[in-house]
C-alpha positions, 0 to 999 in steps of 0.5 A: 508675926508677918512672914519675910519673903525673899527677892526670889520669892517675892519674884515668883509671886509677881511673875518676874525676875528678881532684879525687877523686884529690886528696880521697883524697890529702888525707884520707889515702886515697891514695898522697901526691902527689910535688910538684914546685916550690913553692906552692900551683900546684906540679905533682904526681905521683903514683908508678905503683907505689904507686898500682897497689899501692893498687888492687891493696890495693883490688881484695882488699879487695872480693874479701873483702867480696864473700866474705863477704856 
């Protein structure tokens, strides 16, 4: 089973503010959060494997841009 990360844990992993994580997800630029519970105040978690896959893809894209430049 994959580990679920809180938005705070994801933010620490990426070096950004937790609100930035949620903004990226809302914009469709980040893996969708898994909502735990109902309502606006429900806790959300992110699949660790999805986050790491996203991060690897971003690093690869950045490296490719650096080669082209």
